[in-house]
C-alpha positions in Angstrom: 67.0 26.1 -6.2 66.4 27.2 -9.8 65.9 30.9 -10.2 62.4 32.0 -11.2 62.2 34.9 -13.6 59.3 37.1 -14.4 58.7 37.8 -18.1 60.4 41.2 -17.9 63.4 39.7 -16.1 63.7 37.0 -18.8 63.2 39.3 -21.8 66.8 40.6 -22.0 68.2 37.1 -21.6 65.9 35.8 -24.4 66.9 38.8 -26.6 70.6 38.2 -26.0 70.3 34.7 -27.3 73.0 33.3 -25.1 70.9 30.7 -23.3 69.0 27.6 -24.3 65.2 28.2 -24.1 63.4 24.9 -23.6 59.6 24.7 -23.8 58.5 21.6 -21.9 54.8 21.6 -23.0 53.4 19.1 -25.4 54.1 19.7 -29.1 50.5 20.6 -29.8 50.8 23.4 -27.2 54.2 24.6 -28.5 52.8 24.9 -32.0 50.0 27.2 -30.8 52.6 29.8 -29.7 55.9 30.0 -27.8 58.6 32.3 -26.5 60.8 33.3 -29.4 63.7 30.9 -29.9 62.3 28.2 -27.7 62.8 24.5 -28.5 60.2 21.9 -27.9 61.3 19.2 -25.4 58.2 17.8 -23.6 58.6 17.2 -19.9 58.3 13.4 -20.4 61.3 13.4 -22.7 63.3 15.6 -20.4 62.8 13.3 -17.5 64.7 10.5 -19.3 67.9 12.4 -19.8 67.8 16.0 -18.5 71.5 16.8 -19.2 71.4 15.4 -22.7 68.3 17.4 -23.7 69.9 20.8 -22.8 72.3 22.7 -25.0 75.1 24.5 -23.2 75.2 25.4 -19.5 72.5 28.1 -19.3 68.9 27.2 -19.7 65.5 28.8 -19.3 62.6 26.4 -19.0 59.1 27.5 -20.1 55.6 25.9 -20.0 52.0 27.2 -19.9 51.8 28.6 -16.4 55.2 27.9 -14.8 54.6 24.6 -13.0 56.0 22.1 -15.4 58.9 24.4 -16.2 59.8 24.5 -12.5 59.7 20.7 -12.4 62.0 20.6 -15.4 64.4 23.2 -13.8 64.7 21.0 -10.7 65.5 18.0 -12.8 68.1 19.9 -14.7 69.7 21.1 -11.5 69.8 17.6 -10.1 71.5 16.5 -13.3 74.4 19.0 -12.6 73.4 22.2 -14.4 74.1 25.3 -12.4 72.6 28.2 -14.3 68.9 27.1 -14.5 65.9 29.4 -14.8 62.1 28.9 -14.9 59.7 31.4 -16.4 57.2 32.5 -13.8 53.7 32.3 -15.2 54.9 30.6 -18.3 53.9 31.5 -21.9 50.6 32.9 -20.6 52.4 35.5 -18.5 54.8 36.2 -21.3 51.9 37.0 -23.7 50.0 39.0 -21.0 53.1 41.2 -20.6 52.8 42.1 -24.3 56.0 40.3 -25.3 56.2 38.6 -28.7 54.9 35.1 -29.3 56.4 33.0 -32.1 54.6 30.3 -34.1 56.4 27.6 -35.9 55.7 24.3 -37.6 55.5 21.2 -35.4 59.0 20.2 -34.3 60.5 17.1 -35.9 60.9 14.1 -33.7 63.4 11.3 -33.8 62.2 8.6 -36.2 61.0 5.3 -34.6 63.1 2.2 -35.0 62.7 0.5 -38.3 61.0 -2.5 -36.7 58.2 -0.3 -35.5 57.5 1.5 -38.8 54.7 0.2 -41.0 55.7 -1.3 -44.3 54.8 0.3 -47.6 51.1 -0.2 -48.2 50.4 -1.0 -44.5 47.0 0.2 -43.4 48.7 2.0 -40.5 50.6 4.3 -42.9 49.6 8.0 -42.9 50.9 8.4 -46.4 52.8 11.4 -45.3 49.7 13.3 -44.2 50.2 14.6 -40.6 47.6 13.6 -38.1 45.3 16.5 -36.9 46.2 18.1 -33.5 44.0 17.3 -30.5 42.7 20.9 -30.7 41.4 20.3 -34.2 39.9 16.9 -33.3 38.0 18.3 -30.4 36.8 21.3 -32.5 35.6 19.1 -35.3 33.7 16.8 -32.9 32.2 19.7 -31.1 31.0 21.2 -34.4 29.5 17.9 -35.5 27.7 17.3 -32.2 26.3 20.8 -32.2 25.1 20.5 -35.8 23.5 17.1 -35.0 21.6 18.6 -32.0 20.8 21.8 -33.9 22.2 24.0 -31.1 23.5 27.5 -31.4 26.6 28.6 -29.6 24.5 30.7 -27.3 22.3 27.7 -26.3 25.4 25.5 -25.8 27.0 28.2 -23.7 24.0 28.3 -21.4 23.9 24.5 -21.1 27.7 24.2 -20.3 28.2 27.4 -18.3 31.1 28.2 -20.7 31.5 31.4 -22.6 30.2 31.6 -26.2 33.5 33.0 -27.4 35.4 30.2 -25.8 33.2 27.6 -27.4 33.6 29.2 -30.8 37.4 29.3 -30.4 37.4 25.6 -29.4 35.3 24.7 -32.4 37.7 26.5 -34.7 40.7 24.7 -33.2 42.2 28.0 -31.8 42.2 27.0 -28.1 43.4 24.0 -26.2 40.5 23.0 -24.0 41.2 21.8 -20.5 40.0 18.5 -19.2 37.2 20.2 -17.2 36.0 22.1 -20.2 35.8 18.8 -22.3 33.9 17.2 -19.5 31.3 20.0 -19.4 30.8 19.8 -23.2 30.5 16.0 -23.1 27.9 16.2 -20.3 25.9 18.8 -22.2 25.7 16.4 -25.2 25.3 13.3 -23.0 28.2 11.6 -24.7 31.3 9.9 -23.3 34.4 12.0 -22.7 36.2 10.1 -25.5 33.5 11.1 -28.1 35.2 14.5 -28.2 38.7 13.2 -28.5 38.3 10.5 -31.3 38.8 10.8 -35.0 37.3 8.2 -37.3 39.8 5.6 -38.5 39.9 1.9 -39.2 41.0 -0.2 -36.2 44.7 -1.2 -36.6 47.6 -2.2 -34.4 49.1 1.0 -33.0 52.1 2.0 -31.0 51.4 5.1 -29.0 54.7 6.8 -28.4 55.0 8.8 -25.2 56.9 11.6 -27.0 54.0 12.0 -29.4 51.2 11.7 -26.9 48.2 14.0 -27.1 47.5 15.4 -23.6 44.7 17.5 -22.3 46.3 20.0 -19.9 44.6 22.2 -17.2 44.9 26.0 -17.6 47.6 26.2 -14.9 49.6 23.2 -16.3 49.4 21.3 -13.0 47.2 18.5 -14.3 47.2 16.5 -17.5 45.4 13.5 -18.9 46.6 11.3 -21.7 44.4 8.6 -23.3 46.2 5.2 -23.3 43.9 3.6 -25.8 43.1 4.3 -29.5 40.6 7.1 -29.4 39.0 6.2 -32.7 37.9 2.7 -31.5 34.9 1.8 -29.4 36.1 0.1 -26.2 34.3 -1.3 -23.1 36.5 0.9 -20.9 38.6 4.0 -21.2 42.2 4.1 -20.0 44.1 7.2 -19.1 47.5 8.3 -17.7 47.1 11.2 -15.2 49.6 13.8 -14.0 49.2 15.9 -10.8 51.9 18.4 -10.1 53.1 18.9 -6.5 50.6 20.9 -4.3 47.8 20.7 -6.9 44.1 19.9 -6.9 41.8 18.8 -9.7 38.1 18.9 -9.1 35.8 16.7 -11.2 32.1 17.1 -11.6 29.7 14.1 -11.2 29.8 11.9 -14.3 26.8 10.2 -15.7 25.0 7.6 -13.5 26.8 4.3 -13.3 30.2 5.7 -14.3 33.0 3.9 -12.4 36.6 4.8 -12.0 39.5 2.5 -11.0 42.7 4.4 -10.3 46.2 3.2 -9.3 49.0 5.5 -8.2 52.3 4.8 -10.1 54.4 7.6 -8.5 54.0 9.9 -5.6 51.0 10.2 -3.3 47.4 11.3 -3.9 44.3 12.0 -1.9 40.8 11.4 -3.3 37.8 13.2 -2.0 34.6 11.3 -2.9 31.2 12.2 -1.6 32.6 13.8 1.5 35.0 10.9 2.2 38.8 11.1 1.9 41.1 8.4 0.8 44.9 8.5 1.0 46.8 6.6 -1.7 50.5 5.9 -2.0 52.5 4.4 -4.9 51.0 1.1 -5.8 47.7 1.7 -4.0 44.5 1.4 -6.1 40.9 2.5 -5.6 37.6 1.7 -7.3 34.6 4.0 -6.9 31.4 5.1 -8.5 32.1 8.5 -10.1 28.6 9.8 -10.5 29.2 12.2 -7.6 31.6 15.2 -7.5 35.1 14.1 -6.6 38.5 15.6 -6.3 42.1 14.5 -6.8 44.5 16.3 -4.4 48.3 16.1 -4.3 49.4 17.6 -1.0 53.0 16.5 -1.4 56.1 18.2 -2.7 56.6 15.6 -5.4 54.6 15.1 -8.6 52.1 12.3 -8.8 51.3 10.0 -11.7 48.4 7.6 -11.9 46.6 5.3 -14.3 42.8 5.5 -14.5 40.3 3.1 -16.0 36.8 4.4 -16.6 33.7 2.3 -17.4 30.2 3.4 -18.1 26.9 1.8 -17.1 25.5 -0.5 -19.9 24.2 1.6 -22.7 25.5 4.9 -21.3 28.0 5.2 -24.1 25.4 5.0 -26.8 
């Protein structure tokens, strides 16, 4: 089993600089602050070739709360590495212990194959301007929605049950909101979940690279959601990839009347609790249900679970 280190146990190893520190969070999370000397290697990338992604024979894996890093450590151990560590409590515990946090520019990624790159003058070209992070997009959309409704932060805090300070930090792009937080904000404004994630752009053909995916991650890092459709486009349905860490639970509040979900498990097992009923799903199983009641996704197993989710709204509910 990988060795789990507390921040104080890990501090001298980090200071010595004789081990590889690999942060398996998403790039947007890594940019917001990381353990000094850490490299960004998202968990999805690490899964493909754990041994190739690690430098040397000693490695410390880090994430937000310690769950994804433990998964990464187990993958590295299975790939043949012997001296493998996971930071208990992740970056949050490191910061809470008063240890330094480093902030760096977004890590460079391997360029896409030439066939996938837009030609000069293509409408899909960003002209060298980096896309805004998901934090910035949610913050800008929140600010616009609040201005449109003429709501103060205090009023919005009462409507959502969220703290005024938290809402202000989200609006300024200083905090990565969890899936649950975005849902509460969307419900307060009576808008679709995607309304807070989209940035206005002209519809074009897009390749959404897994390594560059923008994910919403729960505070403990045990659940994440990735949109599998262009967020800037109006669509009749929303399509998401969901991740549930082993022994995790994600509770969802009732969505707007008429909202439906269709979910298929692609790896692992999952239990759904819907209106007091329980449904066990294995890999390949699918379920369709009306999601305007509280519901929960529970992974009781020792393996991570992945699922794809399609969400549709009642006619006119997205307007």
